[in-house]
N, C-alpha and C positions, 0 to 999 in steps of 0.2 A: 319579265314581262307577264301580263295576265295570260292565261292559257284557257281556251275552250276545247274540251274533249269533246269529239263528235263521233258517237258510237252508231255505226251504219250496219246495214245487212238486210236480208230478205226477210219478208213476214215469216214469223213462227220460229225464227233462229234462235231466239233468246236474247235480243238487245235489251229487253227490259230488265232481266235479271243481271245482265254484265252491268249495266249503268247504275243499278241500284249498290251492287256490290263496290263498284268504284266510288260512288258518292259516299258510301258509308267509310271507306277506308281513308279518301281525302277530305272527309267532314264537307261534303260539297252539296249542291242542289242540281236537280234536274229539270230540264227544260225541254217540253215535248215538242217534236216536230213532225208529229202524226196528225194530219188533218183531219182524221176520223174521230180522233180522241177529244177533239173540242167541244162536241155536241152533247149536252148533259142528258138527252134523252136516250142515248146509246150508251150501251155499257158492255154487255157480253160479247156482241159481235165485233167490237173495236178493240177488244182486249184490254180495257182500262186497267190500269194497276189496281190491286186489290186495296181495300181499306188498310190492311196490315202495311203493305208496301208504302201508301201514300203518309202513313203515320210515320214510318222508320226513317223516311227521306223526303224533304220538302220537293214536290212537284209543282210545275207551273205549266198553264194552258192545257190543262185537264178538265174536260167538261165545264168551260167558262161560257159556252154559247149555246143558242138554241138551234135546232134544225131549221127553224124559220128565219133565222138571221142570215142576211147576206155578209159574206167574211171572205175576203181575198187575200191572195199572197202578199200584195204589197202593203195591206193593213198589218199583216202579220211581222213581215220585216220591221216595220216601224216599232211595233210594240215589243217585239223580241230584243231588238238592239237596245231600246230604251231600258228594258228589264235586266238585260246582260250588263250594260254599264252601272246600273244600280247595285247590282249583286255583287259585281268585282270590287266594290269599296270594301266588303268585309269577308269575301269568299274568293279563293283561287285554289285549284282550278274549278271551273264550272263544267257542267256536262249538257250536252245537246245530244237527243237521240230520238229517231223516229224513222219510219220506212217511206215517208212523202217526200219523193226525190227533190221536187222543185222546192218545197219548204225547207229543206236542209240547204239547198244551194243558195236560196235567197239570203240566208244567214251568213254563209261562207262567203259568197261572190256578190250578192246583190242581184237585184233584177233592173230590167230595163224600165224607162219612163213611160209606161203605158197608161194612157189617159183612163180616168175612171169613168165608167159608163153610167150614163142618164138612166134612172130607175124605169122611166117610162119607155125608153128603148129597149132594157132588158125585158120587160114585161111583153111589149110587142114581139120581140124575136122568140120569146118562150112560148107565146101563145100560137106563132106561126109554127114552131117546131113540133108542138103537141098536135096540130091539126094535120101537118104534112109527114111528120116521121123522120127516122133516122137516115134513110137514103136520099131523100130531098136536103137534108141538113148538109150531106156531105157534098152533093151536088153543087149547092149552093156556095160552099165554101171553096171548092174547085174553081168556080167561075170567078170569084172575087179575090182568091189569094191562093193560086195555084203552088207558089213557093212553100208556104206553110202546109198547104194540104200534103205535099210531098214528105214531111216529116213528122206531121201530127199523129197521134194514136187515134185513128178513125173509129175506135170503138168507144171513146170517152166523148159522150156528147157534152159535158161541161166544158172541155176544152174548145170542142168545136164551135159551141154557142158563142163563147167569149170572143173568139176570133170573128165571127160574124157580126157580134155587137159593136165590136171596135170599128170594123167597116162601116157598119150601118151609121154610126156616129160621126165618124171623121171622114169617110169617103176614101180613106187610105187602107190598103191591105195591113192586117195585123203583123206579117212579118216585117213591114219597114220601120216598126218600133223595136224590134229586138236586135239591139245593136251587140249583145254579148259581150259588154264592157265588164271586167272584173273590178270590183271595188275593194280597195284596200281597208282593212279592220285595223282598229286600234288594240288588237290583242293576236295572240299567237293561236293558230288552229291546228289541232292534232286531231288527224282522221284514224279512228280504228274500225276496221271492218270485220264483221263476225260471218263466218260461213262454215259449212261443213260439207261432207260427202252428199251429192246431189239425192241419192236415194234415201239416206238417213233425213235429210231436210224434208223430203216429200212424205215420209212416214211421219215426221214430227207434225208436219201440217196436216195431215189426215188425222192424227190422233187429237189435235188442237180443235179440229172442227167437232169431232166426237165429243169432246168435252163441253164445247160450248152449247151444242145441243142438249146434252145433259144438264146444263146449267140453266136452261131456259131460253135459249135463243129464238125459238118459234113463238113463245109468249111475248118476247120483245119486238119481234118483227110485226106480230099481230097489232101491238100497242101504237106503233106508228103507220101502220098500214094505210090509215085514211089520208096521209101525208106522202103516199109513195110516189108522187110525181115531183117531189122536190130534189133538186140537184144533189143536196146534202145525203138524200138516201139512195141515190143512184152508185152503190157501192157492193161490193162482194160480201155476202153474208145475209144481205137483206133482200136484193133484188131476186136473186135465186128463190127464196120462201115467198115473196111477193107472188112469184109465178105460181107456186104451190097454192096460195090462197086466191089466186085467180082462177085456179082449176086447170091450169095449162099442164102441169105435171103432177106425179106423185110425190109425197114427202121424201121417199127413198132417192128419187130421182134429183130433188133439189139439193139435198144433202151431197150427193155425188157431184153435182154441179158447183157447190161451194168449194168442194176439195180441189175439184179440176181448175176452177178459177183462180184460187189462192196459189196453186203452183204456177199458173201461167203468170201470176202477178210477180211472184218470186223470181221467175226467170227474167221478166221485164226489169225488176230491180237490179239484179245482178247485172245485166247488159248496161245498164245506165252508171252504175257503180264502177265497173271495171274499166270505164274510160277515165277515171281519176287517178293518176298515178301518184297522188298523195296518200292514198290510203293504204296503211299497214294492215294485212290480213291476219286474223287469228281464228281457232277454233274455239267453239263456246267453253270448253273446258279449260282453256289457257288462262284463268284468272290472274294466276302469279305471274305469268309471262307478259300479260297486257299491264298490269301493275310496273313492273320492273322497266318496261318500254316508257311508259308514260313518265315515270321518275327520271329516267335517263334522258329523255328529249327536255323534259322542264328544267333540268340541271344545265343542259346544253343552252337553254334559252335565256337562263338567268332567272 
């Protein structure tokens, strides 16, 4: 059976390096499930693979969209599954990697049949949010969908806005569309988790932020600053620098915030992934052990 190797783990742990080594060993291709790497205007702050890496191994869903495009997880699911089916005709295994938990899950398990939001309703809700702010958005979600409010990331306006948009359009709470039905895929899914000692991971994240700043992250943030209200730019690494550019903090404070928020995001990712008992965990240095595990599992599945 065809095998999709899913390389998971917190931000900064080295998923891309592991994925490239696996792809080279198995003569495979890489499908990105990192929702921040979809945008062509963003490069440094999203840790897009280097030109050398992109040349070494075929990558998909890298800088294929604009920050101005509306793109959701349902569209990604359809496009990713179509691509996977096409690639499996000539390549097995394939590799899926990224830190966007929802995008990984949608390929592995599917998502619920949530209606597509009318663009006019989306614009109306966004204008309301821009006028009234984050706290009002939380209160509105609590009023119309207390069930989803209880499990939502209340610091993620994109998620909250989507839930409010769904209610505005259908009159039904967003939670009523979340059936959590796992869909069977016509290929075997093998999940590889990459993690390491927490302090080592935090040091790695801090050093990664320093390298991004040296590579020109501030200049990249300046280039998209006029569009800072877009949902696609409400992400770690950019929103902190936008605060600096707005004069609300110093550059050193902004960099410290990027490090702190990156560490927090890593903890959130690990909490999400640890609920999945199908993941086999390794450390970044264990590439030979990972290859042996993959070969063993693939032989078991024919």
